[in-house]
C-alpha positions in Angstrom: 102.6 84.1 28.8 102.3 80.4 29.6 98.8 78.9 29.5 98.9 77.8 33.1 100.1 79.0 36.5 100.2 76.9 39.7 100.6 78.7 43.0 101.4 76.6 46.1 101.4 77.9 49.6 101.4 76.6 53.2 97.9 78.1 53.7 95.1 79.7 51.7 91.7 81.3 52.3 89.5 80.2 49.4 86.0 81.3 50.5 84.1 81.9 53.8 84.8 78.9 56.0 87.4 77.4 53.6 90.9 77.8 54.9 93.2 75.1 53.4 96.6 74.0 54.6 99.2 73.0 52.0 97.2 74.6 49.2 97.5 74.8 45.5 95.7 77.1 43.0 95.8 76.1 39.3 94.9 78.9 36.8 94.5 78.2 33.1 93.6 80.7 30.5 92.9 83.3 33.1 90.5 81.3 35.1 90.8 79.1 38.2 90.8 75.4 37.3 91.4 74.1 40.8 91.8 75.6 44.3 92.2 73.3 47.3 94.7 70.8 48.9 97.9 70.5 46.9 97.7 66.7 47.1 94.5 66.7 45.0 95.6 69.3 42.4 95.7 68.4 38.8 99.0 68.7 37.0 98.8 71.1 34.0 100.5 70.0 30.8 102.6 73.1 30.7 103.0 76.3 32.6 104.7 78.0 35.5 104.8 76.9 39.1 105.3 79.3 42.0 105.9 78.3 45.7 105.2 81.1 48.0 106.0 81.1 51.7 102.9 82.9 52.9 99.2 83.1 53.0 97.2 83.1 49.7 93.8 84.6 49.3 91.7 86.2 46.5 92.9 89.5 45.1 91.0 92.6 46.2 88.2 94.5 44.5 87.7 98.2 45.4 84.1 99.0 44.9 84.5 102.8 45.0 87.3 104.6 43.1 87.8 107.5 40.7 90.6 105.8 38.7 91.2 109.0 36.6 92.6 110.6 39.8 95.0 107.6 40.5 97.8 105.6 39.0 96.2 102.3 37.7 99.6 100.5 37.7 100.2 101.3 41.4 96.7 100.1 42.2 97.4 96.7 40.6 100.8 96.3 42.1 99.4 96.9 45.6 96.9 94.0 45.4 93.7 95.5 43.9 93.0 93.7 40.6 89.4 95.0 40.0 87.8 98.4 40.6 84.5 100.0 40.2 84.7 103.7 39.1 81.8 105.6 40.6 81.9 108.8 38.7 83.8 110.0 35.6 83.0 111.5 32.1 81.5 108.7 30.0 83.6 109.3 26.9 86.7 108.7 29.0 85.8 106.0 31.5 83.9 103.5 29.3 86.7 103.2 26.7 89.2 102.9 29.5 87.0 100.1 31.0 87.1 98.3 27.7 90.9 98.7 27.4 91.3 97.3 30.9 90.1 93.9 29.7 93.2 93.5 27.4 96.3 91.6 28.5 98.4 94.6 27.6 96.7 96.9 30.2 98.9 97.5 33.2 96.2 98.3 35.8 93.2 96.6 37.3 90.0 95.5 35.6 87.7 98.5 35.5 83.9 98.5 35.7 82.2 101.9 35.6 78.9 103.8 36.2 79.9 106.8 34.0 78.6 110.1 35.2 76.5 110.7 38.3 72.9 111.7 37.7 72.2 115.0 39.5 70.0 118.1 39.7 70.9 121.2 37.6 73.8 122.8 39.4 74.0 119.8 41.8 77.0 117.8 43.0 79.5 117.3 41.5 79.0 119.8 38.7 80.6 122.6 40.6 83.3 120.7 42.4 86.9 121.3 41.2 87.9 117.6 41.5 85.3 116.6 38.9 86.1 117.1 35.1 83.2 118.4 33.0 80.9 115.5 32.3 81.3 113.8 35.7 77.8 114.9 36.6 74.9 114.6 34.2 72.1 117.1 35.0 68.5 115.8 35.0 65.8 118.3 34.4 62.7 116.1 34.6 61.7 112.5 35.1 61.7 111.7 31.4 65.2 113.0 31.1 66.2 110.8 34.0 64.7 107.7 32.4 66.5 108.4 29.1 69.8 108.9 30.9 69.5 105.5 32.6 68.8 103.8 29.3 71.7 105.5 27.6 74.1 104.6 30.4 72.9 101.0 30.5 73.4 100.7 26.8 77.0 101.9 27.2 77.8 99.2 29.7 77.2 101.0 33.1 77.3 98.4 35.9 75.2 100.7 38.0 73.4 104.0 37.9 74.8 106.5 40.4 72.7 109.4 41.7 73.9 112.4 43.7 71.9 113.2 46.8 74.3 115.7 48.3 72.2 118.4 49.9 75.4 120.0 51.4 76.9 120.9 48.0 73.8 122.1 46.2 70.4 121.1 44.8 69.4 117.5 44.6 67.2 115.5 42.4 63.4 115.8 43.0 61.5 112.9 44.3 59.8 112.4 40.9 63.2 112.4 39.2 64.6 109.9 41.6 61.6 107.6 41.4 61.8 107.7 37.5 65.6 106.9 37.6 65.1 103.9 40.0 62.1 102.6 38.0 64.1 102.8 34.7 67.1 101.2 36.3 65.0 98.3 37.6 63.7 97.7 34.0 67.3 97.8 32.7 68.3 95.4 35.6 71.1 97.7 36.9 71.2 98.7 40.5 71.1 102.3 41.7 73.9 103.5 44.0 73.6 106.8 45.8 76.0 109.4 47.2 73.9 110.6 50.2 75.0 113.6 52.2 72.9 115.8 54.5 69.9 115.2 56.8 67.1 113.3 55.2 68.9 112.1 52.1 69.3 108.5 53.3 65.6 108.3 53.9 64.9 109.7 50.4 67.2 107.0 48.9 65.5 104.3 50.8 62.0 105.5 49.7 63.0 105.6 46.1 64.4 102.1 45.9 68.2 102.8 45.9 70.0 99.5 46.4 73.4 100.7 47.5 75.1 103.6 49.3 78.4 104.7 47.9 79.6 105.8 51.3 78.8 105.0 54.9 76.7 107.9 56.0 78.7 110.3 58.1 76.9 113.6 58.4 74.6 112.5 61.2 73.8 109.4 63.3 71.1 107.3 61.7 68.1 106.3 63.7 67.8 102.6 64.6 64.7 102.4 62.4 66.6 103.7 59.4 69.5 101.4 60.0 67.2 98.4 60.2 65.6 99.4 56.9 69.0 100.0 55.2 70.1 96.5 56.3 67.1 94.9 54.7 67.2 96.8 51.4 70.7 98.0 50.6 74.3 97.4 50.9 77.0 100.0 51.9 80.4 100.7 50.5 82.6 101.5 53.5 84.9 104.5 52.5 85.5 105.2 56.2 89.1 106.4 55.8 88.1 109.4 53.8 86.5 110.8 56.9 89.9 111.1 58.8 92.8 109.9 56.6 94.3 108.1 59.6 93.3 110.7 62.2 90.3 110.8 64.6 87.4 113.1 63.6 83.7 113.4 64.6 82.9 112.4 61.0 84.7 109.1 61.2 83.3 108.3 64.6 79.7 108.9 63.3 80.4 106.8 60.2 81.9 103.9 62.2 79.0 103.8 64.5 76.5 103.9 61.7 78.3 101.0 59.9 78.6 99.0 63.1 74.8 99.1 63.7 74.2 98.4 60.0 76.4 95.4 60.2 74.8 94.2 63.5 71.4 94.4 61.8 72.7 92.0 59.1 73.5 94.5 56.4 76.0 93.7 53.6 79.3 95.7 53.7 81.6 96.1 50.7 85.2 97.3 50.8 85.7 100.6 49.0 88.1 103.5 49.5 87.0 106.4 47.3 90.5 106.4 45.8 91.2 109.8 44.3 89.7 111.6 47.3 92.6 112.9 49.3 95.6 110.9 50.5 94.1 107.4 50.0 96.9 105.1 49.1 96.7 103.2 45.8 95.9 99.5 46.2 95.1 98.0 49.6 94.3 100.6 52.3 95.2 99.2 55.7 93.6 102.1 57.4 90.2 101.2 55.8 90.7 97.6 56.9 91.4 98.6 60.5 88.3 100.9 60.6 86.2 98.0 59.3 87.4 96.0 62.4 86.4 99.0 64.6 82.9 98.7 63.0 82.6 95.2 64.3 83.4 93.1 61.2 85.3 89.9 61.9 88.5 89.2 60.0 86.7 86.7 57.7 83.9 89.3 57.1 86.6 91.9 56.2 88.3 89.5 53.8 85.0 88.6 52.2 84.1 92.3 51.8 87.4 92.9 50.1 87.7 89.8 47.9 86.9 90.1 44.2 85.3 86.7 44.7 86.0 83.2 46.1 88.9 81.1 44.6 86.8 78.4 43.0 86.6 76.7 39.6 85.9 79.1 36.7 86.4 82.2 38.9 88.8 84.9 37.7 92.4 83.9 38.2 93.1 86.8 40.6 95.0 86.2 43.8 97.6 87.6 46.2 99.9 86.2 48.8 100.8 87.9 52.0 104.0 87.2 54.0 101.9 86.6 57.2 98.5 85.3 58.2 95.9 88.1 58.2 93.7 86.1 60.6 96.4 86.5 63.2 97.2 90.2 62.4 95.4 92.4 59.9 98.6 94.3 59.4 99.7 91.4 57.2 97.9 93.1 54.4 101.0 95.4 54.2 103.3 92.4 53.7 102.4 91.8 50.1 104.4 89.1 48.3 102.6 88.2 45.2 99.9 89.6 42.9 98.3 87.7 40.1 95.6 89.1 37.7 94.0 86.8 35.2 96.7 84.2 35.7 99.5 86.8 35.0 102.0 87.5 37.7 102.2 91.3 38.1 104.2 91.3 41.3 106.4 88.7 43.0 108.7 89.3 45.9 
């Protein structure tokens, strides 16, 4: 692989408020060296140059997947260069996350939480989709603290707790408080699967910093929405409530997310890949539901992007055949995918 890649395009979105015409992105050793007007771009000493007739933007990060239930190569080829796995056996997912950093890996970069911390017999320990070890049972607060420290030492990017009252027992308030306290000491956030009446309020009270799904089981009160917007962020996962159809669950979720967004809450793009017929890579249905929830096109792109295209950022980008700010369906017209300066798809 050459040490440099230069991508030139008629237009590029680099970061919020930064749309550049006649753009160039220079990537060296896997990192962005320059992103901006082509006239000001430095000339690398050696490397490959690509001119794309389309719209360039950062590649996509999916903040909620179960990569063991998907094809990593298909995920990457469809524009998602980084994923966060939110529940899988630790002896499988952490080595896979390490392997995903190697140039030989044919999928996206993987970051992982390991298993979900749950009550004895709680979700997902009895669910058929989850291999043994996807849930780690916590019997008392001390055990919860030790589990947090063990997972942090193994490289977990967050601690996920299961508060699914529909599927079985949930962590006690004391267990949940101990987990959040230990996670704060380890400087890793706590993300929660909340399902069932009262579980969002429990997560808020314990200090959870992120919801793995937009709540869908009941409309949230305005008071709870305001509190969520101040203290947490939400991973969207709207499409899993309907898979392209129209259901009461997706209507409830879209309304909850709309009010959360209006209150100033941070929304992240995530699909729960592996849960039902979610397509690998970019999910246009999820994007269109984000628009229904009131996000502008730039807010949607920001929620999806792995990060801005700026100096020293990961050299991950994609090119679309059309301008997504004119039509969101442009996300299905994928022309180029670059991960770490390596071209993995070119039309």
